[in-house]
C-alpha positions as CSV (number, residue, x, y, z in Angstrom):
1,X,-22.2,-19.8,26.9
2,X,-20.1,-21.1,23.9
3,X,-17.8,-20.3,21.8
4,X,-15.9,-19.9,18.4
5,X,-12.9,-21.4,17.4
6,X,-11.2,-20.7,14.3
7,X,-10.2,-23.0,11.8
8,X,-6.7,-24.1,11.5
9,X,-7.4,-22.2,7.5
10,X,-8.7,-18.4,9.5
11,X,-5.8,-18.6,11.5
12,X,-3.4,-18.5,8.7
13,X,-5.1,-15.9,6.8
14,X,-4.9,-14.2,10.7
15,X,-1.6,-14.4,10.0
16,X,-0.8,-13.7,6.6
17,X,-3.2,-10.4,7.1
18,X,-1.3,-9.3,10.3
19,X,2.2,-10.2,8.0
20,X,0.8,-8.0,5.1
21,X,-0.2,-5.0,7.7
22,X,2.4,-5.5,9.6
23,X,5.3,-5.1,6.5
24,X,3.8,-2.0,4.9
25,X,3.1,-0.4,8.0
26,X,6.1,1.0,9.3
27,X,8.6,0.4,5.7
28,X,12.3,0.3,5.3
29,X,14.9,-1.3,3.2
30,X,15.2,-3.5,6.3
31,X,11.7,-5.0,6.1
32,X,12.1,-5.7,2.1
33,X,14.1,-9.3,4.1
34,X,10.5,-10.5,5.7
35,X,8.9,-10.1,1.6
36,X,8.7,-13.8,1.3
37,X,7.0,-14.2,4.3
38,X,4.2,-12.5,2.6
39,X,4.2,-12.4,-1.2
40,X,4.8,-15.8,-3.6
41,X,7.7,-16.0,-6.3
42,X,4.8,-15.0,-8.7
43,X,2.9,-12.0,-7.0
44,X,1.1,-9.6,-9.3
45,X,1.4,-5.7,-8.1
46,X,-0.6,-3.0,-9.5
47,X,-0.7,0.1,-8.5
48,X,-1.9,3.4,-10.6
49,X,2.1,3.7,-11.6
50,X,3.1,0.1,-12.0
51,X,2.5,-3.1,-13.8
52,X,4.7,-5.5,-11.3
53,X,5.3,-9.3,-12.0
54,X,7.4,-11.3,-9.6
55,X,8.7,-10.8,-6.1
56,X,12.0,-9.5,-6.8
57,X,11.0,-6.5,-9.0
58,X,8.1,-5.6,-5.9
59,X,10.9,-5.4,-4.1
60,X,13.2,-3.5,-6.5
61,X,10.1,-0.6,-6.8
62,X,9.4,-1.0,-2.8
63,X,14.1,-0.7,-2.1
64,X,13.8,2.3,-4.9
65,X,10.3,4.0,-2.6
66,X,11.9,3.6,0.3
67,X,15.7,5.0,-0.8
68,X,13.6,8.0,-1.6
69,X,11.2,9.3,1.1
70,X,12.1,10.3,4.4
71,X,9.7,9.2,6.4
72,X,6.4,6.1,5.5
73,X,3.7,5.0,7.4
74,X,0.4,3.4,6.5
75,X,-3.0,3.1,9.4
76,X,-5.5,0.7,8.4
77,X,-9.1,2.2,8.6
78,X,-11.4,-0.7,7.9
79,X,-11.2,-4.2,5.8
80,X,-13.1,-6.4,4.7
81,X,-11.5,-10.0,4.6
82,X,-13.3,-13.6,2.4
83,X,-11.8,-16.4,2.1
84,X,-9.2,-15.7,-0.1
85,X,-9.5,-11.9,-0.9
86,X,-9.2,-9.5,1.7
87,X,-10.2,-5.1,0.9
88,X,-8.5,-3.1,3.1
89,X,-8.5,0.6,3.7
90,X,-5.7,2.3,4.1
91,X,-3.9,6.2,4.9
92,X,-0.5,6.7,4.0
93,X,1.4,9.1,5.5
94,X,4.5,10.0,3.3
95,X,7.3,13.1,3.4
96,X,10.0,13.6,0.1
97,X,11.9,16.0,-0.2
98,X,10.5,17.1,-3.9
99,X,6.7,17.0,-3.0
100,X,5.1,19.2,-0.6
101,X,8.2,21.6,0.9
102,X,9.6,18.1,1.8
103,X,5.9,18.3,4.7
104,X,4.2,15.7,5.4
105,X,1.8,13.9,2.8
106,X,-1.5,12.0,3.5
107,X,-3.2,9.6,0.5
108,X,-6.5,7.4,1.1
109,X,-6.1,4.1,-0.2
110,X,-7.7,0.6,-1.4
111,X,-6.1,-2.4,-1.7
112,X,-6.8,-6.1,-2.9
113,X,-5.3,-8.3,-2.5
114,X,-5.6,-12.3,-3.5
115,X,-3.9,-15.5,-1.9
116,X,-3.5,-18.5,-1.0
117,X,-1.1,-19.5,1.6
118,X,0.7,-16.0,0.9
119,X,-0.7,-13.2,-1.9
120,X,-0.6,-14.0,-5.1
121,X,-2.1,-10.5,-6.2
122,X,-1.5,-7.0,-4.7
123,X,-3.9,-3.9,-6.3
124,X,-3.3,-0.7,-5.0
125,X,-6.5,1.8,-5.3
126,X,-5.4,5.3,-4.9
127,X,-5.5,8.9,-6.4
128,X,-2.2,9.9,-8.1
129,X,-2.9,13.9,-8.8
130,X,-2.8,13.3,-4.1
131,X,-0.6,11.9,-3.4
132,X,2.4,13.2,-6.6
133,X,1.0,15.6,-8.4
134,X,-1.2,18.2,-6.9
135,X,2.5,18.7,-4.5
136,X,4.7,19.0,-7.6
137,X,6.0,23.4,-6.8
138,X,4.3,24.6,-10.9
139,X,2.5,21.6,-11.6
140,X,0.1,21.3,-8.1
141,X,-0.5,24.9,-8.9
142,X,-2.4,24.1,-12.1
143,X,-3.9,20.7,-10.2
144,X,-5.2,22.5,-8.0
145,X,-6.6,25.6,-9.9
146,X,-8.1,23.3,-11.9
147,X,-9.7,21.2,-9.6
148,X,-11.3,24.1,-7.6
149,X,-12.4,25.1,-11.1
150,X,-14.4,21.7,-11.3
151,X,-15.6,21.9,-7.7
152,X,-17.2,25.2,-8.3
């Protein structure tokens, strides 16, 4: 029985995706030192709340995010990989003292990345309301009420 061999580019792609997932799997201030292994200097980073350009801007954004959360973890659920792009479905679990009474919040999302030897484009898609607005004390009650009315 013949065994398929991965090409060098397949191996590099797999290594980059593993580095990317490891970088976010258990994020923290210390892990930011590895950002150059994952992103190009001029990376474009987008999510529902941000549009950032450059590795330094992404690093500063993540530093602030990690400093303000008590706990954050990503679990990877599915991925689709092509030659220079990948789509990764994930679930983030995090705790923040100002949201949900400090209890864990779970949010599902999808990340689209484009890459060569490192990632030059990163875009996250997730429900900002499920992540943030629904867990703010007064605003959360209003949003949950509206969601219930719309689904009735």
